[in-house]
C-alpha positions as CSV (number, residue, x, y, z in Angstrom):
1,M,98.5,52.1,206.9
2,P,102.2,52.1,206.1
3,H,101.5,53.0,202.5
4,A,99.3,56.0,203.5
5,R,102.1,57.4,205.7
6,T,104.7,56.9,203.0
7,A,102.4,58.6,200.5
8,A,101.9,61.6,202.8
9,V,105.6,62.0,203.3
10,V,106.2,61.9,199.5
11,I,103.4,64.4,198.8
12,A,104.8,66.8,201.5
13,A,108.3,66.5,200.2
14,A,107.2,67.2,196.6
15,S,105.1,70.2,197.8
16,F,108.1,71.8,199.6
17,T,110.3,71.2,196.5
18,L,107.8,72.8,194.1
19,L,107.1,75.7,196.4
20,G,110.8,76.4,197.0
21,G,111.3,76.8,193.3
22,C,108.4,79.2,193.0
23,I,109.7,81.9,195.4
24,Y,112.2,84.3,193.9
25,G,113.8,87.4,195.4
26,S,116.8,89.6,194.9
27,S,118.2,92.7,196.4
28,T,121.0,95.2,195.4
29,S,122.7,98.0,197.2
30,K,124.7,100.8,195.7
31,E,126.7,103.3,197.7
32,S,128.6,106.4,196.6
33,G,130.6,109.1,198.2
34,T,132.1,109.2,201.7
35,R,130.0,108.5,204.7
36,V,131.2,110.3,207.8
37,G,130.2,108.1,210.8
38,T,129.0,109.5,214.1
39,R,132.1,108.6,216.1
40,T,134.4,110.1,213.4
41,F,132.4,113.2,213.2
42,E,132.5,113.7,217.0
43,R,136.3,113.7,216.8
44,I,136.2,116.9,214.6
45,V,136.7,119.7,217.2
46,P,136.5,123.3,215.9
47,G,139.7,125.2,216.8
48,E,141.7,122.0,217.3
49,T,141.3,119.5,214.4
50,T,143.6,120.2,211.4
51,K,142.9,120.1,207.7
52,N,145.6,117.4,207.5
53,W,143.8,115.2,210.0
54,V,140.5,115.5,208.1
55,A,142.2,114.8,204.8
56,T,144.0,111.7,206.2
57,T,140.9,110.4,208.0
58,L,138.1,111.1,205.4
59,G,140.0,111.4,202.1
60,E,139.2,113.7,199.3
61,P,136.0,115.7,199.7
62,S,133.2,115.5,197.1
63,R,133.4,119.3,196.7
64,R,135.6,122.2,197.8
65,S,134.9,125.9,198.0
66,S,137.2,128.8,198.8
67,Y,136.2,132.2,200.1
68,E,137.9,135.6,199.7
69,D,138.5,135.8,203.4
70,G,140.7,132.7,203.3
71,R,138.1,130.2,204.6
72,E,137.6,126.9,202.9
73,L,134.6,124.6,202.9
74,W,134.9,120.9,202.3
75,V,131.8,118.9,201.5
76,Y,131.5,115.1,201.9
77,S,128.4,113.7,200.2
78,Y,127.1,110.2,200.7
79,S,124.2,108.2,199.2
80,K,122.9,104.7,199.4
81,L,120.3,103.2,197.1
82,E,118.7,99.8,198.0
83,K,116.4,97.9,195.7
84,S,114.7,94.6,196.4
85,K,112.2,92.6,194.4
86,G,110.5,89.3,194.7
87,S,107.8,87.1,193.3
88,F,105.8,84.0,194.2
89,L,104.6,81.7,191.5
90,I,105.5,84.4,189.0
91,I,102.0,85.8,189.4
92,I,102.4,87.8,192.6
93,G,105.4,90.2,192.7
94,G,106.6,93.3,194.3
95,S,109.5,95.6,194.7
96,D,110.8,98.2,197.1
97,E,113.3,101.0,196.8
98,S,114.8,103.1,199.5
99,S,117.5,105.8,199.4
100,T,119.6,107.4,202.1
101,S,121.7,110.5,201.7
102,E,123.9,112.5,204.0
103,T,126.1,115.6,203.6
104,T,128.9,116.6,206.0
105,Y,130.3,120.2,205.8
106,I,133.7,121.1,207.3
107,E,134.9,124.7,207.3
108,F,138.6,125.6,207.7
109,Q,140.5,128.8,208.4
110,D,144.3,128.8,208.3
111,G,144.4,124.9,208.2
112,V,142.2,124.4,211.3
113,V,138.5,123.4,211.5
114,T,136.3,126.4,212.4
115,E,132.9,124.7,212.1
116,A,131.5,121.3,211.1
117,W,127.9,120.2,210.6
118,K,125.8,117.5,208.9
119,E,122.5,117.5,207.0
């Protein structure tokens, strides 16, 4: 019986080694733009928060627009793309892709925030 037990252990170890080499997977993630987190966004108070604070905290916006009445709109765009793929025994494979995007708008008049919203 000792030989049967040894053989079983060797077969089990070989099986785990072979299967481990047959499973393959990878994932990538790509982010672009500026993500304005919830806590940071909540600190933007219309009538109080200054353009200087926004610029220092969030950096350069993705886009700026100026209006004839002196208002200015800063737009912060953010996107994240995640890809994953995997295969088992090179015969069975699959992939998944998901994307997230968020846009934050901040409007100023005379250097102070008048309105801020997210989409």
